[in-house]
TORBADREN-509407 format. One record per residue (C-alpha): residue in one letter; x, y, z; residue number from 1. Coordinates in steps of 0.05 Angstrom, whole numbers, always signed. Example, Ala and Ser with C-alpha at 12.3 -4.5 7.8 and 13.67 -1.06 7.14 Angstrom:
2
['a'; [+246; -90; +156]; 1]
['s'; [+273; -21; +143]; 2]
END
This chain:
461
['x'; [+0; +0; +0]; 1]
['x'; [+20; +72; -11]; 2]
['x'; [-2; +132; +29]; 3]
['x'; [-50; +181; -4]; 4]
['x'; [-29; +248; +25]; 5]
['x'; [-76; +303; +48]; 6]
['x'; [-54; +375; +58]; 7]
['x'; [-46; +408; +125]; 8]
['x'; [-66; +475; +95]; 9]
['x'; [-119; +484; +42]; 10]
['x'; [-85; +492; -26]; 11]
['x'; [-137; +490; -83]; 12]
['x'; [-90; +517; -136]; 13]
['x'; [-104; +573; -185]; 14]
['x'; [-108; +534; -251]; 15]
['x'; [-136; +466; -269]; 16]
['x'; [-88; +411; -250]; 17]
['x'; [-54; +454; -196]; 18]
['x'; [-64; +450; -122]; 19]
['x'; [-45; +404; -65]; 20]
['x'; [-114; +390; -37]; 21]
['x'; [-167; +426; +3]; 22]
['x'; [-196; +430; +73]; 23]
['x'; [-267; +458; +75]; 24]
['x'; [-301; +462; +143]; 25]
['x'; [-242; +421; +167]; 26]
['x'; [-175; +436; +199]; 27]
['x'; [-112; +397; +213]; 28]
['x'; [-89; +383; +284]; 29]
['x'; [-25; +348; +305]; 30]
['x'; [-24; +305; +368]; 31]
['x'; [+42; +269; +378]; 32]
['x'; [+63; +241; +310]; 33]
['x'; [-9; +235; +285]; 34]
['x'; [-45; +286; +242]; 35]
['x'; [-121; +289; +251]; 36]
['x'; [-169; +323; +204]; 37]
['x'; [-224; +351; +248]; 38]
['x'; [-289; +384; +230]; 39]
['x'; [-299; +458; +242]; 40]
['x'; [-346; +479; +299]; 41]
['x'; [-420; +489; +286]; 42]
['x'; [-468; +546; +301]; 43]
['x'; [-529; +548; +345]; 44]
['x'; [-582; +603; +350]; 45]
['x'; [-579; +649; +411]; 46]
['x'; [-637; +695; +393]; 47]
['x'; [-673; +727; +335]; 48]
['x'; [-649; +798; +331]; 49]
['x'; [-702; +816; +278]; 50]
['x'; [-650; +856; +239]; 51]
['x'; [-607; +837; +180]; 52]
['x'; [-537; +854; +155]; 53]
['x'; [-489; +850; +215]; 54]
['x'; [-440; +909; +214]; 55]
['x'; [-399; +901; +279]; 56]
['x'; [-406; +876; +350]; 57]
['x'; [-380; +897; +419]; 58]
['x'; [-384; +870; +490]; 59]
['x'; [-390; +927; +540]; 60]
['x'; [-357; +926; +609]; 61]
['x'; [-423; +903; +639]; 62]
['x'; [-421; +842; +592]; 63]
['x'; [-480; +866; +551]; 64]
['x'; [-473; +856; +476]; 65]
['x'; [-482; +917; +432]; 66]
['x'; [-485; +909; +357]; 67]
['x'; [-496; +947; +292]; 68]
['x'; [-542; +921; +238]; 69]
['x'; [-572; +954; +177]; 70]
['x'; [-594; +1023; +199]; 71]
['x'; [-595; +1008; +274]; 72]
['x'; [-557; +996; +338]; 73]
['x'; [-581; +941; +384]; 74]
['x'; [-571; +930; +458]; 75]
['x'; [-579; +856; +475]; 76]
['x'; [-619; +848; +411]; 77]
['x'; [-667; +906; +425]; 78]
['x'; [-665; +969; +382]; 79]
['x'; [-630; +1024; +420]; 80]
['x'; [-624; +1076; +364]; 81]
['x'; [-608; +1088; +292]; 82]
['x'; [-542; +1086; +253]; 83]
['x'; [-551; +1098; +179]; 84]
['x'; [-524; +1051; +126]; 85]
['x'; [-499; +980; +120]; 86]
['x'; [-424; +994; +123]; 87]
['x'; [-377; +966; +175]; 88]
['x'; [-376; +995; +246]; 89]
['x'; [-318; +1000; +296]; 90]
['x'; [-332; +1005; +370]; 91]
['x'; [-298; +1030; +434]; 92]
['x'; [-316; +1042; +507]; 93]
['x'; [-279; +1085; +558]; 94]
['x'; [-270; +1076; +633]; 95]
['x'; [-320; +1129; +655]; 96]
['x'; [-347; +1106; +722]; 97]
['x'; [-410; +1149; +723]; 98]
['x'; [-444; +1115; +664]; 99]
['x'; [-434; +1074; +600]; 100]
['x'; [-396; +1115; +548]; 101]
['x'; [-386; +1080; +482]; 102]
['x'; [-375; +1103; +411]; 103]
['x'; [-395; +1070; +345]; 104]
['x'; [-362; +1096; +282]; 105]
['x'; [-380; +1081; +210]; 106]
['x'; [-324; +1063; +161]; 107]
['x'; [-356; +1110; +110]; 108]
['x'; [-353; +1167; +161]; 109]
['x'; [-391; +1191; +222]; 110]
['x'; [-394; +1173; +296]; 111]
['x'; [-449; +1166; +348]; 112]
['x'; [-447; +1162; +424]; 113]
['x'; [-478; +1100; +455]; 114]
['x'; [-502; +1097; +527]; 115]
['x'; [-541; +1041; +560]; 116]
['x'; [-606; +1077; +541]; 117]
['x'; [-595; +1119; +478]; 118]
['x'; [-557; +1132; +413]; 119]
['x'; [-541; +1203; +392]; 120]
['x'; [-499; +1238; +340]; 121]
['x'; [-430; +1251; +370]; 122]
['x'; [-435; +1323; +347]; 123]
['x'; [-493; +1333; +395]; 124]
['x'; [-445; +1318; +452]; 125]
['x'; [-384; +1354; +425]; 126]
['x'; [-388; +1395; +362]; 127]
['x'; [-313; +1395; +353]; 128]
['x'; [-311; +1324; +326]; 129]
['x'; [-301; +1322; +249]; 130]
['x'; [-360; +1293; +211]; 131]
['x'; [-317; +1246; +170]; 132]
['x'; [-283; +1205; +225]; 133]
['x'; [-278; +1134; +198]; 134]
['x'; [-256; +1091; +257]; 135]
['x'; [-251; +1093; +332]; 136]
['x'; [-209; +1056; +384]; 137]
['x'; [-195; +1064; +458]; 138]
['x'; [-130; +1064; +497]; 139]
['x'; [-102; +1091; +563]; 140]
['x'; [-167; +1127; +577]; 141]
['x'; [-177; +1162; +510]; 142]
['x'; [-222; +1153; +450]; 143]
['x'; [-181; +1160; +387]; 144]
['x'; [-212; +1175; +319]; 145]
['x'; [-182; +1171; +249]; 146]
['x'; [-198; +1215; +190]; 147]
['x'; [-187; +1201; +116]; 148]
['x'; [-141; +1262; +112]; 149]
['x'; [-92; +1229; +160]; 150]
['x'; [-112; +1265; +224]; 151]
['x'; [-117; +1229; +292]; 152]
['x'; [-164; +1261; +343]; 153]
['x'; [-165; +1246; +417]; 154]
['x'; [-217; +1259; +471]; 155]
['x'; [-203; +1282; +542]; 156]
['x'; [-189; +1228; +593]; 157]
['x'; [-249; +1181; +600]; 158]
['x'; [-296; +1233; +571]; 159]
['x'; [-331; +1247; +505]; 160]
['x'; [-304; +1318; +506]; 161]
['x'; [-254; +1337; +452]; 162]
['x'; [-207; +1396; +455]; 163]
['x'; [-209; +1429; +385]; 164]
['x'; [-132; +1426; +385]; 165]
['x'; [-127; +1354; +407]; 166]
['x'; [-105; +1323; +341]; 167]
['x'; [-42; +1305; +303]; 168]
['x'; [-29; +1281; +233]; 169]
['x'; [+1; +1215; +208]; 170]
['x'; [+45; +1248; +156]; 171]
['x'; [+105; +1203; +143]; 172]
['x'; [+70; +1193; +76]; 173]
['x'; [+8; +1225; +46]; 174]
['x'; [-33; +1161; +46]; 175]
['x'; [-90; +1183; +93]; 176]
['x'; [-118; +1138; +147]; 177]
['x'; [-164; +1078; +141]; 178]
['x'; [-164; +1052; +212]; 179]
['x'; [-137; +1062; +283]; 180]
['x'; [-123; +1004; +329]; 181]
['x'; [-97; +1005; +400]; 182]
['x'; [-57; +942; +415]; 183]
['x'; [-3; +926; +466]; 184]
['x'; [+1; +998; +491]; 185]
['x'; [+12; +1027; +421]; 186]
['x'; [-36; +1063; +375]; 187]
['x'; [-28; +1037; +304]; 188]
['x'; [-50; +1086; +251]; 189]
['x'; [-64; +1046; +187]; 190]
['x'; [-57; +1085; +123]; 191]
['x'; [-62; +1061; +51]; 192]
['x'; [+13; +1047; +46]; 193]
['x'; [+42; +1056; +117]; 194]
['x'; [+28; +1041; +189]; 195]
['x'; [+50; +1092; +241]; 196]
['x'; [+58; +1071; +314]; 197]
['x'; [+40; +1126; +364]; 198]
['x'; [+59; +1126; +438]; 199]
['x'; [+26; +1158; +498]; 200]
['x'; [+72; +1211; +528]; 201]
['x'; [+19; +1248; +567]; 202]
['x'; [+22; +1308; +521]; 203]
['x'; [-29; +1365; +522]; 204]
['x'; [-77; +1374; +490]; 205]
['x'; [-59; +1314; +446]; 206]
['x'; [-30; +1257; +488]; 207]
['x'; [+10; +1219; +436]; 208]
['x'; [+74; +1226; +397]; 209]
['x'; [+94; +1186; +336]; 210]
['x'; [+142; +1128; +347]; 211]
['x'; [+212; +1129; +317]; 212]
['x'; [+195; +1077; +264]; 213]
['x'; [+143; +1074; +208]; 214]
['x'; [+121; +1007; +180]; 215]
['x'; [+123; +1010; +104]; 216]
['x'; [+60; +970; +95]; 217]
['x'; [-12; +995; +89]; 218]
['x'; [-82; +968; +101]; 219]
['x'; [-124; +948; +41]; 220]
['x'; [-192; +965; +70]; 221]
['x'; [-219; +988; +138]; 222]
['x'; [-253; +924; +162]; 223]
['x'; [-199; +875; +140]; 224]
['x'; [-161; +877; +206]; 225]
['x'; [-175; +841; +271]; 226]
['x'; [-138; +819; +333]; 227]
['x'; [-146; +871; +388]; 228]
['x'; [-213; +843; +409]; 229]
['x'; [-229; +820; +480]; 230]
['x'; [-212; +746; +486]; 231]
['x'; [-159; +745; +431]; 232]
['x'; [-87; +743; +457]; 233]
['x'; [-51; +731; +391]; 234]
['x'; [-23; +781; +341]; 235]
['x'; [-64; +831; +302]; 236]
['x'; [-72; +806; +230]; 237]
['x'; [-93; +847; +171]; 238]
['x'; [-99; +848; +95]; 239]
['x'; [-42; +891; +70]; 240]
['x'; [-42; +940; +12]; 241]
['x'; [-10; +887; -33]; 242]
['x'; [-64; +834; -20]; 243]
['x'; [-24; +793; +29]; 244]
['x'; [-45; +776; +100]; 245]
['x'; [+6; +802; +152]; 246]
['x'; [+15; +792; +226]; 247]
['x'; [+33; +856; +264]; 248]
['x'; [+90; +848; +313]; 249]
['x'; [+116; +912; +345]; 250]
['x'; [+145; +954; +289]; 251]
['x'; [+147; +897; +238]; 252]
['x'; [+99; +853; +199]; 253]
['x'; [+104; +781; +177]; 254]
['x'; [+68; +752; +117]; 255]
['x'; [+25; +692; +135]; 256]
['x'; [-17; +684; +73]; 257]
['x'; [-8; +632; +19]; 258]
['x'; [-14; +640; -57]; 259]
['x'; [-84; +610; -52]; 260]
['x'; [-106; +661; +0]; 261]
['x'; [-76; +718; -40]; 262]
['x'; [-113; +694; -102]; 263]
['x'; [-177; +695; -61]; 264]
['x'; [-163; +766; -38]; 265]
['x'; [-146; +789; -109]; 266]
['x'; [-213; +762; -135]; 267]
['x'; [-254; +794; -78]; 268]
['x'; [-288; +861; -81]; 269]
['x'; [-242; +901; -35]; 270]
['x'; [-298; +934; +4]; 271]
['x'; [-329; +866; +20]; 272]
['x'; [-267; +840; +58]; 273]
['x'; [-282; +833; +133]; 274]
['x'; [-238; +802; +186]; 275]
['x'; [-258; +776; +255]; 276]
['x'; [-233; +724; +305]; 277]
['x'; [-253; +668; +350]; 278]
['x'; [-220; +614; +392]; 279]
['x'; [-239; +540; +395]; 280]
['x'; [-208; +482; +433]; 281]
['x'; [-140; +514; +437]; 282]
['x'; [-142; +540; +366]; 283]
['x'; [-142; +614; +350]; 284]
['x'; [-178; +628; +285]; 285]
['x'; [-170; +694; +246]; 286]
['x'; [-226; +695; +195]; 287]
['x'; [-227; +732; +129]; 288]
['x'; [-292; +733; +91]; 289]
['x'; [-314; +768; +26]; 290]
['x'; [-362; +762; -32]; 291]
['x'; [-317; +706; -58]; 292]
['x'; [-318; +660; +3]; 293]
['x'; [-285; +652; +71]; 294]
['x'; [-216; +631; +94]; 295]
['x'; [-190; +619; +165]; 296]
['x'; [-119; +626; +190]; 297]
['x'; [-104; +583; +251]; 298]
['x'; [-56; +626; +290]; 299]
['x'; [-40; +566; +335]; 300]
['x'; [-13; +524; +277]; 301]
['x'; [+0; +573; +221]; 302]
['x'; [-47; +534; +174]; 303]
['x'; [-105; +556; +131]; 304]
['x'; [-173; +524; +117]; 305]
['x'; [-236; +545; +81]; 306]
['x'; [-307; +554; +108]; 307]
['x'; [-370; +542; +68]; 308]
['x'; [-442; +543; +93]; 309]
['x'; [-497; +501; +61]; 310]
['x'; [-523; +561; +22]; 311]
['x'; [-492; +627; +0]; 312]
['x'; [-419; +641; -14]; 313]
['x'; [-370; +625; +41]; 314]
['x'; [-387; +623; +115]; 315]
['x'; [-453; +653; +139]; 316]
['x'; [-420; +682; +202]; 317]
['x'; [-396; +754; +201]; 318]
['x'; [-365; +793; +259]; 319]
['x'; [-356; +763; +328]; 320]
['x'; [-352; +779; +401]; 321]
['x'; [-331; +738; +461]; 322]
['x'; [-392; +738; +505]; 323]
['x'; [-366; +699; +565]; 324]
['x'; [-314; +646; +582]; 325]
['x'; [-296; +612; +516]; 326]
['x'; [-364; +630; +486]; 327]
['x'; [-365; +668; +420]; 328]
['x'; [-426; +700; +388]; 329]
['x'; [-430; +718; +315]; 330]
['x'; [-474; +755; +267]; 331]
['x'; [-511; +717; +213]; 332]
['x'; [-514; +738; +140]; 333]
['x'; [-568; +687; +122]; 334]
['x'; [-619; +705; +176]; 335]
['x'; [-634; +756; +230]; 336]
['x'; [-608; +709; +284]; 337]
['x'; [-551; +719; +332]; 338]
['x'; [-508; +656; +330]; 339]
['x'; [-463; +621; +380]; 340]
['x'; [-402; +580; +362]; 341]
['x'; [-413; +509; +387]; 342]
['x'; [-365; +451; +399]; 343]
['x'; [-422; +402; +408]; 344]
['x'; [-469; +420; +350]; 345]
['x'; [-445; +399; +281]; 346]
['x'; [-496; +438; +242]; 347]
['x'; [-504; +513; +228]; 348]
['x'; [-570; +535; +259]; 349]
['x'; [-599; +469; +237]; 350]
['x'; [-570; +470; +167]; 351]
['x'; [-518; +419; +145]; 352]
['x'; [-445; +433; +160]; 353]
['x'; [-407; +391; +111]; 354]
['x'; [-336; +368; +125]; 355]
['x'; [-296; +362; +60]; 356]
['x'; [-224; +344; +47]; 357]
['x'; [-189; +333; -19]; 358]
['x'; [-124; +295; -25]; 359]
['x'; [-59; +316; -58]; 360]
['x'; [-48; +287; -127]; 361]
['x'; [-25; +214; -129]; 362]
['x'; [+17; +207; -192]; 363]
['x'; [+84; +190; -223]; 364]
['x'; [+86; +235; -284]; 365]
['x'; [+88; +217; -342]; 366]
['x'; [+62; +148; -321]; 367]
['x'; [-11; +135; -307]; 368]
['x'; [-37; +90; -253]; 369]
['x'; [-91; +38; -240]; 370]
['x'; [-123; +45; -171]; 371]
['x'; [-153; -21; -148]; 372]
['x'; [-178; +4; -81]; 373]
['x'; [-171; +59; -28]; 374]
['x'; [-176; +49; +47]; 375]
['x'; [-200; +109; +89]; 376]
['x'; [-178; +117; +162]; 377]
['x'; [-235; +145; +206]; 378]
['x'; [-250; +142; +279]; 379]
['x'; [-313; +102; +293]; 380]
['x'; [-374; +146; +284]; 381]
['x'; [-448; +139; +267]; 382]
['x'; [-436; +176; +202]; 383]
['x'; [-439; +167; +127]; 384]
['x'; [-381; +189; +83]; 385]
['x'; [-389; +207; +10]; 386]
['x'; [-328; +191; -32]; 387]
['x'; [-313; +215; -102]; 388]
['x'; [-248; +218; -142]; 389]
['x'; [-216; +251; -200]; 390]
['x'; [-173; +213; -250]; 391]
['x'; [-150; +276; -287]; 392]
['x'; [-119; +318; -231]; 393]
['x'; [-183; +350; -206]; 394]
['x'; [-213; +374; -273]; 395]
['x'; [-273; +327; -265]; 396]
['x'; [-300; +285; -208]; 397]
['x'; [-339; +220; -206]; 398]
['x'; [-409; +214; -178]; 399]
['x'; [-399; +203; -103]; 400]
['x'; [-408; +135; -71]; 401]
['x'; [-429; +128; +2]; 402]
['x'; [-396; +88; +56]; 403]
['x'; [-414; +78; +129]; 404]
['x'; [-362; +101; +180]; 405]
['x'; [-394; +59; +236]; 406]
['x'; [-346; +6; +261]; 407]
['x'; [-289; +40; +224]; 408]
['x'; [-240; +20; +278]; 409]
['x'; [-255; -54; +263]; 410]
['x'; [-270; -51; +189]; 411]
['x'; [-233; +2; +148]; 412]
['x'; [-276; +43; +100]; 413]
['x'; [-260; +17; +31]; 414]
['x'; [-275; +38; -40]; 415]
['x'; [-258; -11; -97]; 416]
['x'; [-243; -5; -171]; 417]
['x'; [-227; +69; -178]; 418]
['x'; [-201; +61; -249]; 419]
['x'; [-142; +84; -288]; 420]
['x'; [-116; +155; -281]; 421]
['x'; [-85; +201; -331]; 422]
['x'; [-14; +226; -324]; 423]
['x'; [-43; +284; -283]; 424]
['x'; [-56; +236; -225]; 425]
['x'; [-110; +214; -177]; 426]
['x'; [-146; +256; -125]; 427]
['x'; [-196; +234; -72]; 428]
['x'; [-252; +277; -43]; 429]
['x'; [-284; +257; +23]; 430]
['x'; [-346; +292; +50]; 431]
['x'; [-386; +280; +113]; 432]
['x'; [-450; +318; +128]; 433]
['x'; [-475; +275; +186]; 434]
['x'; [-479; +318; +249]; 435]
['x'; [-431; +278; +293]; 436]
['x'; [-360; +287; +316]; 437]
['x'; [-305; +245; +285]; 438]
['x'; [-234; +251; +259]; 439]
['x'; [-204; +231; +192]; 440]
['x'; [-133; +207; +191]; 441]
['x'; [-118; +196; +118]; 442]
['x'; [-121; +142; +65]; 443]
['x'; [-79; +89; +31]; 444]
['x'; [-80; +64; -40]; 445]
['x'; [-80; -12; -45]; 446]
['x'; [-32; -40; -96]; 447]
['x'; [-29; +16; -148]; 448]
['x'; [-6; -9; -216]; 449]
['x'; [+38; +42; -251]; 450]
['x'; [+36; +39; -327]; 451]
['x'; [+88; +78; -366]; 452]
['x'; [+67; +119; -425]; 453]
['x'; [+91; +95; -492]; 454]
['x'; [+149; +135; -522]; 455]
['x'; [+105; +166; -575]; 456]
['x'; [+52; +184; -523]; 457]
['x'; [+104; +216; -478]; 458]
['x'; [+132; +255; -537]; 459]
['x'; [+63; +279; -557]; 460]
['x'; [+49; +300; -485]; 461]
END
């Protein structure tokens, strides 16, 4: 027998015949010397929020979830006030002890104040705020706002009030500002082609001064950065101006994306790119979703996998917030429900969550191969696997056959007579939609027969 390899990181390839296999709603986990392919967590319904198009979520200091949906702001799912549009929203809360003081800011421009009982235009509280602020963050007692013209504005300490002179400009390059993010005691000002770190020096009226270094890497779009959220203790990751995904580490960045992920970003509508995070069984997932699908970067392993819901393009979840100990809640693009990540439910709000893995090509170019049988290594589970294969390197796939995974520890799952491949090799696709937990540990090809191409065939090829 020979091992049929499966990838640790999803690698679909850009052209037909390329690629090293795929992981969809599945991720690789190493335990000792064994690699397990595990299914991604499911989603359960928390409540019907009666509003569509999630735009951003935030957990306040009192543990109540505030969220922005199309045209509105909700407090624990109840409409609190209005916020025009469907664009992304950033959130922040200060440490004011006399009442809840939060800010929600639209990526297209404009901020509102949010208390536990009302939403109001920020200008009604302080007329000095510019009308085009496009993001907000909080650090060391201050709200910080970015403007498209490169200005950074700061409030007074733990107040909404803004001194009309409390601003500075990120001006190492004239690339404006798309986003501010406070992380690790540093304010990062993301422009289109640079990131400027700013440090708190207690200045007056503006408390910050620019750091000594400028990162020569910009942010592609406002909502394509995540990693400073409550409950996430890994690096900030973002989509850079060149369509790569970078991890932010102090005054440097490290590229973590693969060619497949970069191809996905290149094909996406830039404004549709949204990043968010969650953690699950020791894995820290940075999620990037767009109108072209969804990819996840596992910051614990450095590997990538894809997500796909039963309907729609990519994963139905969008934006996230850690609601309590190891409990993450997410917006839903396919309904008005608030969802919860679940490690015991293997559906998505009742819809199928299909585990799918595709193998790397099994070939010995220019020879072709006869595949008498394939044995699949599963843990025992009350599940049914669908198996299909490609004999031409993934260009076409056979009609799936089904096999029971029950008693898999005693009787290996087997598929016979898989035919003769072309010189482009043999690939196997395994899917499981049954809502149970299991792990897949790979496959072996039984007695492959390699047949060399004739000299004239090899020459023609």
